[in-house]
C-alpha positions in Angstrom: -13.2 24.7 -5.1 -13.5 21.4 -6.9 -11.6 22.7 -9.8 -8.6 23.9 -7.7 -8.4 20.6 -5.8 -8.4 18.8 -9.2 -5.7 21.1 -10.5 -3.5 20.4 -7.4 -3.9 16.6 -7.8 -3.0 16.9 -11.5 0.0 19.0 -10.8 1.3 16.5 -8.3 0.8 13.7 -10.7 2.5 15.5 -13.6 5.5 16.5 -11.4 5.9 13.0 -10.1 5.2 13.9 -6.4 2.7 11.8 -4.6 2.3 9.4 -7.5 4.4 6.6 -5.9 6.9 4.5 -7.8 4.7 4.2 -10.9 4.3 8.0 -11.4 7.9 8.6 -12.5 7.8 5.5 -14.8 4.7 6.8 -16.6 6.6 9.6 -18.2 7.6 9.1 -21.8 11.4 9.4 -21.1 11.3 6.7 -18.5 9.9 4.2 -20.9 12.7 4.7 -23.4 15.6 4.9 -20.8 17.0 1.4 -20.2 17.6 0.4 -16.6 21.1 -0.5 -15.5 21.6 -4.2 -15.0 23.3 -5.6 -11.9 26.4 -7.8 -12.4 25.3 -10.0 -9.6 23.1 -13.1 -10.4 19.5 -13.0 -9.3 18.8 -14.4 -5.8 16.7 -17.2 -7.2 19.4 -18.6 -9.5 21.3 -21.6 -8.3 24.8 -22.4 -9.2 25.4 -25.9 -10.5 26.5 -28.6 -8.1 30.1 -29.7 -8.1 30.5 -32.8 -10.1 30.7 -36.0 -8.1 34.3 -37.2 -8.2 34.0 -40.3 -6.0 32.4 -43.6 -6.7 29.3 -43.4 -4.4 28.1 -46.9 -5.4 31.4 -48.4 -4.4 31.4 -46.6 -1.1 27.8 -47.7 -0.4 28.6 -51.3 -1.6 31.6 -51.5 0.8 29.4 -50.2 3.6 26.7 -52.8 2.7 29.3 -55.6 2.7 30.4 -54.6 6.2 26.8 -54.5 7.5 26.2 -57.9 5.8 29.2 -59.4 7.6 27.9 -58.1 10.9 24.5 -59.6 10.2 26.0 -63.0 9.3 28.0 -63.0 12.6 24.9 -62.1 14.6 23.0 -64.9 12.9 25.7 -67.4 13.9 25.8 -66.2 17.5 22.0 -66.3 17.7 22.1 -70.0 16.7 24.4 -70.6 19.7 27.7 -70.6 17.8 30.7 -68.9 19.3 32.8 -67.1 16.7 36.3 -68.5 16.2 39.3 -66.1 16.1 39.1 -65.4 12.4 35.3 -64.8 12.5 35.7 -62.6 15.6 38.3 -60.5 13.8 36.1 -60.3 10.7 33.2 -59.2 13.0 35.2 -56.5 14.7 36.7 -55.3 11.4 33.3 -55.0 9.9 32.1 -52.9 12.9 35.2 -50.7 12.4 34.5 -50.4 8.6 30.9 -49.4 9.2 32.0 -46.6 11.5 34.9 -45.4 9.3 32.9 -45.5 6.0 30.0 -43.7 7.7 32.4 -41.0 8.8 33.7 -40.7 5.3 30.2 -40.3 4.0 29.4 -37.6 6.5 32.6 -35.8 5.5 31.6 -36.0 1.9 28.1 -34.5 2.7 29.7 -31.8 4.8 32.1 -30.8 2.0 29.5 -31.2 -0.8 25.9 -30.8 0.7 24.4 -31.0 -2.8 25.5 -34.6 -3.1 23.2 -35.8 -0.4 20.5 -37.0 -2.8 23.0 -39.0 -4.8 24.5 -40.4 -1.7 21.1 -41.4 -0.3 20.2 -43.1 -3.6 23.5 -45.1 -3.6 22.9 -46.1 0.0 19.4 -47.2 -0.7 20.5 -49.3 -3.6 23.6 -50.8 -2.1 23.4 -50.7 1.7 19.8 -50.5 2.9 19.1 -54.3 2.7 22.2 -55.1 4.7 21.2 -52.5 7.4 17.8 -54.1 7.6 19.4 -57.6 7.9 21.7 -56.4 10.7 18.9 -54.7 12.6 16.8 -57.9 12.4 19.9 -60.0 13.4 20.6 -57.7 16.4 17.0 -58.0 17.5 17.0 -61.8 17.2 20.3 -62.0 19.1 19.0 -59.8 21.9 15.8 -62.0 22.1 17.9 -65.2 22.1 20.3 -63.7 24.7 17.5 -63.3 27.2 17.0 -67.1 27.1 20.7 -67.6 27.5 21.1 -69.7 24.4 23.5 -67.6 22.3 27.1 -67.8 21.2 29.5 -64.9 21.3 32.6 -63.4 19.9 35.8 -65.4 20.4 37.4 -62.5 22.4 37.1 -58.9 23.3 37.1 -56.1 20.7 40.7 -54.8 20.2 41.1 -51.3 21.8 42.0 -49.5 18.6 38.9 -50.9 16.8 36.7 -50.1 19.8 38.0 -46.5 19.8 37.2 -46.1 16.1 33.7 -47.5 16.7 33.1 -45.2 19.6 34.5 -42.2 17.9 32.3 -42.5 14.8 29.1 -44.0 16.4 27.1 -40.8 15.7 28.2 -40.8 12.0 27.0 -44.3 11.6 23.6 -43.4 13.1 23.4 -40.4 10.8 24.1 -42.4 7.7 21.5 -45.0 8.7 19.0 -42.2 9.2 19.5 -40.9 5.6 17.2 -43.6 4.3 13.5 -44.1 5.0 12.4 -47.5 6.4 9.0 -49.0 6.7 7.8 -50.6 9.9 7.8 -54.0 8.2 11.4 -53.6 7.2 12.5 -53.0 10.7 10.5 -55.7 12.5 
């Protein structure tokens, strides 16, 4: 009985039945037969990123300059100064620039998601300090405003600039959120 069971198992193994995937591969002909290669790249391979064709440092520097202008205007208003017409125009234009450049950055990341690391590095290098200065300026202004001793803009924001700011507000928040901030930086 043991001999017949052993013969049945051996016959299954030799014929390739019941041996699983490895049974057929153990035959001498399988070892010498090359396997067909797939023309598709393996799933783990990554295609190279598209080359960066824009000056990310310039874009980030322009954004940083706009944030710095806004921070400077808030500092003046916090000290009780009212912005004159030229300063007000500069303040509103800086707000519009921040919104528009932020939208441009979001469009770049949407079109080229692999550029996000380089964009973030450019922002940290050229924009982050101005964002921090603006945040501190806005907080100081809000605190001073409660005491009633602040200045203001020389006039209302023009409608076309206000529309741009409103339209791209989320993009500006998204760009600000690309960078990490410490608690000390934002206090």
